[in-house]
N, C-alpha and C positions, 0 to 999 in steps of 0.2 A: 417858623415851624411850630405847629401846635398839635396837641393830641385831642381829637374830637371824641365826644361821647354822645350817645343818643338817649341816655337815661335822664331822669329828672335829677336836679341838683340835690334835693332833699334825700332821695333814695341813696345816692352815692355818698353823701355826707353821713347819713345815718349808718350805712354799712361800714364806713371808715371808722367813725367814732366807736361803734359797737365792737368792731374787731380789735381796734387799738386798746379799748378799755378791757376787753376780755384778756388780751395778751398781757397787759400791764398787771392785772389782778392775778393771773396765773403765774407770772414771773415773780411777783412779790411773795408768793408762798415759799420760795426758796430761802427766805430770810425769816428770822424769828419775829412773830407777830406781837407777842407780849399781851398785855391787857389794856383796857381803856385807860386805867390809872397810870400804868407804866408801859407806854407804847414801845415796841421794838422797831427795828429799822424797816420791817416789812408792812407795818400797819398803815402808814400814810399812803404808800403806793397801792395797797389793796383797796382802801377807801376811795382813792382817786380813780382807780380802774373801774370799780363798781359804779361809781357816780357817772363816769364817762360812758360806760356801756348802757346804763339806764337812759341817759340823755340821748345817746345814739339810737336806742330803740324808739324813743318818743319821736325823734326826727324822722326815723324810718317809717313809722306808722303814718305820720303826716304826709310823707312823700307818696305812700301807697294810696292814700285817700285822694290823691290827685290835686292837692292844693298847692303844690310846690312849683317853682319855676323850672324852666328847661336848663339843663347844664350848659355852661359856656365852655369854649375851648380852653385848655390849660396852656398858659403862656410858658414856653420852654425856657427862654432866656432868663426871666426873673426867677423861675424855680431853680435853675441851675446856679445862678449867682447867690441866692439866699442859702442854698445848701453848701456851696463852696465857702461862703463866709463863715459858717459854723465849723466846717472842717479846718479852715485856716486858723480860726481862733483856737481850736483844740490842739493843733500842731504847734502853734507859737506860744501858748500860755506858759508852759514850763521851760521852753527853750530860750525865749527872749524876754518873757515877763509880760505882765498886765499892761504896762506902759506902751508896748508895741502891738500886742495882740488885739486890744480893743480897737485902736484906730484902723488896723488892717481889716478887721471884721466889719467895721462901720463903712469904710470906703467900698469894700466889695459888695456889701448889702445895698448901699445907696446907689451903686451903679445899675441896680435893677429898676430904679425909679426914673421916671422921665424928668423929675425935678431935682436931679443931682446938682449940687454946687459944693465947691470946696469949703465955703463958709459954713454951710449946713453940716458937712462932714466933720469939720473942726469943732463946732459947737456941740454936736451930738457926741463926738468922741470924748471931749472934756467932761461933759455931764455924766456920761456913762461910766467913765473912768472914776470920777469922784464917787458916784453912787456905788459901784461895785467894790471899790476899795473900802468905803465906809461900812457897807453892809457885811461883806464877806471877810475882810481882813480885820477891821476894827471891832465890829460888834460880834461877829460869830467866831472870830479867832482862827479862821482858816488860813493856813500858811500858803498864801499865793504870792510869789515874788513880784514886786513892782518892776524890778529889772533883774533878770536872771543872769547869773555870772557863771 
């Protein structure tokens, strides 16, 4: 099952990026911005949202100029599996820990690929686990449980 679109891919992508960028920038205004020297929690999402909106407008203009390709059908199964993998990760992270949440996310996301193998899932899970633990727990000091009790 697929969702068909008759518009050009660049127009659709441009509208999506522009809308998402504007929404991100608008929501970031709920947080303290600070200054460039001492950035608050809202500064990075504001800059990212503005950048994304500008990029979206550039892509949108390119699409209206007629130089883009035709949009292809949206594959429903991979879209649902990728979305489900993120939701499963969010639900499992604090309940069972990083050690189980990452492999669950990887397996569900890889099921969306035609090239799924258990070896690939195991290697990707191990690499992602080491990377996430190193970056978020060790370097950034975020308290994410490896195994939740």
